[in-house]
Chimera marker file (.cmm) of the C-alpha trace (Angstrom):
<marker_set name="trace">
<marker id="1" x="71.536" y="81.256" z="68.941" r="1" g="1" b="0" radius="0.5"/>
<marker id="2" x="68.392" y="83.334" z="68.790" r="1" g="1" b="0" radius="0.5"/>
<marker id="3" x="65.106" y="82.050" z="67.469" r="1" g="1" b="0" radius="0.5"/>
<marker id="4" x="64.295" y="82.720" z="63.835" r="1" g="1" b="0" radius="0.5"/>
<marker id="5" x="61.105" y="84.474" z="62.815" r="1" g="1" b="0" radius="0.5"/>
<marker id="6" x="60.038" y="85.918" z="59.477" r="1" g="1" b="0" radius="0.5"/>
<marker id="7" x="60.775" y="89.382" z="60.909" r="1" g="1" b="0" radius="0.5"/>
<marker id="8" x="64.088" y="88.568" z="62.652" r="1" g="1" b="0" radius="0.5"/>
<marker id="9" x="66.127" y="89.732" z="59.666" r="1" g="1" b="0" radius="0.5"/>
<marker id="10" x="65.166" y="93.280" z="60.600" r="1" g="1" b="0" radius="0.5"/>
<marker id="11" x="67.186" y="92.967" z="63.835" r="1" g="1" b="0" radius="0.5"/>
<marker id="12" x="70.416" y="92.040" z="62.032" r="1" g="1" b="0" radius="0.5"/>
<marker id="13" x="73.110" y="94.587" z="61.249" r="1" g="1" b="0" radius="0.5"/>
<marker id="14" x="72.718" y="96.065" z="57.789" r="1" g="1" b="0" radius="0.5"/>
<marker id="15" x="75.688" y="95.115" z="55.607" r="1" g="1" b="0" radius="0.5"/>
<marker id="16" x="74.445" y="94.563" z="52.061" r="1" g="1" b="0" radius="0.5"/>
<marker id="17" x="70.778" y="95.440" z="52.086" r="1" g="1" b="0" radius="0.5"/>
<marker id="18" x="69.101" y="97.703" z="49.555" r="1" g="1" b="0" radius="0.5"/>
<marker id="19" x="67.006" y="100.623" z="50.721" r="1" g="1" b="0" radius="0.5"/>
<marker id="20" x="63.261" y="100.014" z="50.632" r="1" g="1" b="0" radius="0.5"/>
<marker id="21" x="61.807" y="103.518" z="50.225" r="1" g="1" b="0" radius="0.5"/>
<marker id="22" x="58.255" y="102.260" z="49.578" r="1" g="1" b="0" radius="0.5"/>
<marker id="23" x="57.264" y="100.521" z="52.813" r="1" g="1" b="0" radius="0.5"/>
<marker id="24" x="53.835" y="99.567" z="51.441" r="1" g="1" b="0" radius="0.5"/>
<marker id="25" x="55.400" y="97.850" z="48.421" r="1" g="1" b="0" radius="0.5"/>
<marker id="26" x="57.832" y="96.025" z="50.701" r="1" g="1" b="0" radius="0.5"/>
<marker id="27" x="55.009" y="94.802" z="52.930" r="1" g="1" b="0" radius="0.5"/>
<marker id="28" x="53.021" y="93.687" z="49.867" r="1" g="1" b="0" radius="0.5"/>
<marker id="29" x="56.023" y="91.738" z="48.548" r="1" g="1" b="0" radius="0.5"/>
<marker id="30" x="56.629" y="90.162" z="51.964" r="1" g="1" b="0" radius="0.5"/>
<marker id="31" x="52.983" y="89.097" z="52.200" r="1" g="1" b="0" radius="0.5"/>
<marker id="32" x="53.138" y="87.549" z="48.741" r="1" g="1" b="0" radius="0.5"/>
<marker id="33" x="56.343" y="85.667" z="49.560" r="1" g="1" b="0" radius="0.5"/>
<marker id="34" x="54.893" y="84.486" z="52.871" r="1" g="1" b="0" radius="0.5"/>
<marker id="35" x="52.027" y="82.836" z="50.973" r="1" g="1" b="0" radius="0.5"/>
<marker id="36" x="54.367" y="80.589" z="48.967" r="1" g="1" b="0" radius="0.5"/>
<marker id="37" x="55.500" y="77.172" z="50.212" r="1" g="1" b="0" radius="0.5"/>
<marker id="38" x="59.014" y="77.049" z="51.670" r="1" g="1" b="0" radius="0.5"/>
<marker id="39" x="62.004" y="76.708" z="49.361" r="1" g="1" b="0" radius="0.5"/>
<marker id="40" x="63.674" y="74.490" z="51.951" r="1" g="1" b="0" radius="0.5"/>
<marker id="41" x="61.867" y="72.355" z="54.484" r="1" g="1" b="0" radius="0.5"/>
<marker id="42" x="62.770" y="72.240" z="58.177" r="1" g="1" b="0" radius="0.5"/>
<marker id="43" x="64.125" y="68.689" z="57.954" r="1" g="1" b="0" radius="0.5"/>
<marker id="44" x="66.433" y="69.699" z="55.110" r="1" g="1" b="0" radius="0.5"/>
<marker id="45" x="67.725" y="72.649" z="57.133" r="1" g="1" b="0" radius="0.5"/>
<marker id="46" x="68.366" y="70.392" z="60.149" r="1" g="1" b="0" radius="0.5"/>
<marker id="47" x="70.227" y="67.902" z="57.953" r="1" g="1" b="0" radius="0.5"/>
<marker id="48" x="72.375" y="70.685" z="56.490" r="1" g="1" b="0" radius="0.5"/>
<marker id="49" x="73.149" y="71.942" z="59.993" r="1" g="1" b="0" radius="0.5"/>
<marker id="50" x="74.219" y="68.440" z="61.054" r="1" g="1" b="0" radius="0.5"/>
<marker id="51" x="76.257" y="67.962" z="57.874" r="1" g="1" b="0" radius="0.5"/>
<marker id="52" x="78.032" y="71.298" z="58.408" r="1" g="1" b="0" radius="0.5"/>
<marker id="53" x="78.770" y="70.304" z="62.005" r="1" g="1" b="0" radius="0.5"/>
<marker id="54" x="80.513" y="67.190" z="60.653" r="1" g="1" b="0" radius="0.5"/>
<marker id="55" x="82.551" y="69.423" z="58.338" r="1" g="1" b="0" radius="0.5"/>
<marker id="56" x="83.488" y="71.682" z="61.254" r="1" g="1" b="0" radius="0.5"/>
<marker id="57" x="84.563" y="68.629" z="63.273" r="1" g="1" b="0" radius="0.5"/>
<marker id="58" x="86.752" y="67.301" z="60.459" r="1" g="1" b="0" radius="0.5"/>
<marker id="59" x="84.486" y="64.305" z="59.828" r="1" g="1" b="0" radius="0.5"/>
<marker id="60" x="83.441" y="65.434" z="56.339" r="1" g="1" b="0" radius="0.5"/>
<marker id="61" x="84.374" y="67.988" z="53.715" r="1" g="1" b="0" radius="0.5"/>
<marker id="62" x="82.409" y="70.642" z="51.937" r="1" g="1" b="0" radius="0.5"/>
<marker id="63" x="82.661" y="71.262" z="48.219" r="1" g="1" b="0" radius="0.5"/>
<marker id="64" x="81.144" y="74.628" z="47.440" r="1" g="1" b="0" radius="0.5"/>
<marker id="65" x="80.876" y="75.904" z="43.915" r="1" g="1" b="0" radius="0.5"/>
<marker id="66" x="79.229" y="78.564" z="41.917" r="1" g="1" b="0" radius="0.5"/>
<marker id="67" x="79.452" y="82.190" z="41.139" r="1" g="1" b="0" radius="0.5"/>
<marker id="68" x="78.253" y="84.668" z="43.687" r="1" g="1" b="0" radius="0.5"/>
<marker id="69" x="75.278" y="85.819" z="41.642" r="1" g="1" b="0" radius="0.5"/>
<marker id="70" x="73.702" y="82.934" z="39.746" r="1" g="1" b="0" radius="0.5"/>
<marker id="71" x="70.098" y="83.308" z="38.732" r="1" g="1" b="0" radius="0.5"/>
<marker id="72" x="67.565" y="80.648" z="39.673" r="1" g="1" b="0" radius="0.5"/>
<marker id="73" x="67.196" y="79.907" z="35.956" r="1" g="1" b="0" radius="0.5"/>
<marker id="74" x="70.804" y="78.691" z="35.890" r="1" g="1" b="0" radius="0.5"/>
<marker id="75" x="70.222" y="75.981" z="38.472" r="1" g="1" b="0" radius="0.5"/>
<marker id="76" x="69.458" y="72.499" z="37.341" r="1" g="1" b="0" radius="0.5"/>
<marker id="77" x="71.109" y="69.099" z="37.269" r="1" g="1" b="0" radius="0.5"/>
<marker id="78" x="72.872" y="69.719" z="33.953" r="1" g="1" b="0" radius="0.5"/>
<marker id="79" x="74.247" y="73.114" z="34.966" r="1" g="1" b="0" radius="0.5"/>
<marker id="80" x="75.503" y="71.843" z="38.322" r="1" g="1" b="0" radius="0.5"/>
<marker id="81" x="77.089" y="68.754" z="36.745" r="1" g="1" b="0" radius="0.5"/>
<marker id="82" x="78.790" y="70.836" z="34.061" r="1" g="1" b="0" radius="0.5"/>
<marker id="83" x="80.052" y="73.354" z="36.612" r="1" g="1" b="0" radius="0.5"/>
<marker id="84" x="81.922" y="70.694" z="38.585" r="1" g="1" b="0" radius="0.5"/>
<marker id="85" x="83.423" y="68.900" z="35.572" r="1" g="1" b="0" radius="0.5"/>
<link id1="1" id2="2" r="1" g="1" b="0" radius="0.2"/>
<link id1="2" id2="3" r="1" g="1" b="0" radius="0.2"/>
<link id1="3" id2="4" r="1" g="1" b="0" radius="0.2"/>
<link id1="4" id2="5" r="1" g="1" b="0" radius="0.2"/>
<link id1="5" id2="6" r="1" g="1" b="0" radius="0.2"/>
<link id1="6" id2="7" r="1" g="1" b="0" radius="0.2"/>
<link id1="7" id2="8" r="1" g="1" b="0" radius="0.2"/>
<link id1="8" id2="9" r="1" g="1" b="0" radius="0.2"/>
<link id1="9" id2="10" r="1" g="1" b="0" radius="0.2"/>
<link id1="10" id2="11" r="1" g="1" b="0" radius="0.2"/>
<link id1="11" id2="12" r="1" g="1" b="0" radius="0.2"/>
<link id1="12" id2="13" r="1" g="1" b="0" radius="0.2"/>
<link id1="13" id2="14" r="1" g="1" b="0" radius="0.2"/>
<link id1="14" id2="15" r="1" g="1" b="0" radius="0.2"/>
<link id1="15" id2="16" r="1" g="1" b="0" radius="0.2"/>
<link id1="16" id2="17" r="1" g="1" b="0" radius="0.2"/>
<link id1="17" id2="18" r="1" g="1" b="0" radius="0.2"/>
<link id1="18" id2="19" r="1" g="1" b="0" radius="0.2"/>
<link id1="19" id2="20" r="1" g="1" b="0" radius="0.2"/>
<link id1="20" id2="21" r="1" g="1" b="0" radius="0.2"/>
<link id1="21" id2="22" r="1" g="1" b="0" radius="0.2"/>
<link id1="22" id2="23" r="1" g="1" b="0" radius="0.2"/>
<link id1="23" id2="24" r="1" g="1" b="0" radius="0.2"/>
<link id1="24" id2="25" r="1" g="1" b="0" radius="0.2"/>
<link id1="25" id2="26" r="1" g="1" b="0" radius="0.2"/>
<link id1="26" id2="27" r="1" g="1" b="0" radius="0.2"/>
<link id1="27" id2="28" r="1" g="1" b="0" radius="0.2"/>
<link id1="28" id2="29" r="1" g="1" b="0" radius="0.2"/>
<link id1="29" id2="30" r="1" g="1" b="0" radius="0.2"/>
<link id1="30" id2="31" r="1" g="1" b="0" radius="0.2"/>
<link id1="31" id2="32" r="1" g="1" b="0" radius="0.2"/>
<link id1="32" id2="33" r="1" g="1" b="0" radius="0.2"/>
<link id1="33" id2="34" r="1" g="1" b="0" radius="0.2"/>
<link id1="34" id2="35" r="1" g="1" b="0" radius="0.2"/>
<link id1="35" id2="36" r="1" g="1" b="0" radius="0.2"/>
<link id1="36" id2="37" r="1" g="1" b="0" radius="0.2"/>
<link id1="37" id2="38" r="1" g="1" b="0" radius="0.2"/>
<link id1="38" id2="39" r="1" g="1" b="0" radius="0.2"/>
<link id1="39" id2="40" r="1" g="1" b="0" radius="0.2"/>
<link id1="40" id2="41" r="1" g="1" b="0" radius="0.2"/>
<link id1="41" id2="42" r="1" g="1" b="0" radius="0.2"/>
<link id1="42" id2="43" r="1" g="1" b="0" radius="0.2"/>
<link id1="43" id2="44" r="1" g="1" b="0" radius="0.2"/>
<link id1="44" id2="45" r="1" g="1" b="0" radius="0.2"/>
<link id1="45" id2="46" r="1" g="1" b="0" radius="0.2"/>
<link id1="46" id2="47" r="1" g="1" b="0" radius="0.2"/>
<link id1="47" id2="48" r="1" g="1" b="0" radius="0.2"/>
<link id1="48" id2="49" r="1" g="1" b="0" radius="0.2"/>
<link id1="49" id2="50" r="1" g="1" b="0" radius="0.2"/>
<link id1="50" id2="51" r="1" g="1" b="0" radius="0.2"/>
<link id1="51" id2="52" r="1" g="1" b="0" radius="0.2"/>
<link id1="52" id2="53" r="1" g="1" b="0" radius="0.2"/>
<link id1="53" id2="54" r="1" g="1" b="0" radius="0.2"/>
<link id1="54" id2="55" r="1" g="1" b="0" radius="0.2"/>
<link id1="55" id2="56" r="1" g="1" b="0" radius="0.2"/>
<link id1="56" id2="57" r="1" g="1" b="0" radius="0.2"/>
<link id1="57" id2="58" r="1" g="1" b="0" radius="0.2"/>
<link id1="58" id2="59" r="1" g="1" b="0" radius="0.2"/>
<link id1="59" id2="60" r="1" g="1" b="0" radius="0.2"/>
<link id1="60" id2="61" r="1" g="1" b="0" radius="0.2"/>
<link id1="61" id2="62" r="1" g="1" b="0" radius="0.2"/>
<link id1="62" id2="63" r="1" g="1" b="0" radius="0.2"/>
<link id1="63" id2="64" r="1" g="1" b="0" radius="0.2"/>
<link id1="64" id2="65" r="1" g="1" b="0" radius="0.2"/>
<link id1="65" id2="66" r="1" g="1" b="0" radius="0.2"/>
<link id1="66" id2="67" r="1" g="1" b="0" radius="0.2"/>
<link id1="67" id2="68" r="1" g="1" b="0" radius="0.2"/>
<link id1="68" id2="69" r="1" g="1" b="0" radius="0.2"/>
<link id1="69" id2="70" r="1" g="1" b="0" radius="0.2"/>
<link id1="70" id2="71" r="1" g="1" b="0" radius="0.2"/>
<link id1="71" id2="72" r="1" g="1" b="0" radius="0.2"/>
<link id1="72" id2="73" r="1" g="1" b="0" radius="0.2"/>
<link id1="73" id2="74" r="1" g="1" b="0" radius="0.2"/>
<link id1="74" id2="75" r="1" g="1" b="0" radius="0.2"/>
<link id1="75" id2="76" r="1" g="1" b="0" radius="0.2"/>
<link id1="76" id2="77" r="1" g="1" b="0" radius="0.2"/>
<link id1="77" id2="78" r="1" g="1" b="0" radius="0.2"/>
<link id1="78" id2="79" r="1" g="1" b="0" radius="0.2"/>
<link id1="79" id2="80" r="1" g="1" b="0" radius="0.2"/>
<link id1="80" id2="81" r="1" g="1" b="0" radius="0.2"/>
<link id1="81" id2="82" r="1" g="1" b="0" radius="0.2"/>
<link id1="82" id2="83" r="1" g="1" b="0" radius="0.2"/>
<link id1="83" id2="84" r="1" g="1" b="0" radius="0.2"/>
<link id1="84" id2="85" r="1" g="1" b="0" radius="0.2"/>
</marker_set>
């Protein structure tokens, strides 16, 4: 597995990526996003990786739910609970 960097996404094959015709606007948006705190912390990502390894080894199961295009506004304890009921 290669090392992740904030720019490593540019080396991936393009499958479902919009065109960014205004490079300056893209760079401005990237700089703004880079200034925010992480959405997920490194320890949480490591735990998820370990949990998914248990799933792959048959030691756990994964329950995945949701539509493919939920907005962030739709996420919350009540929405998630109601979705799985």
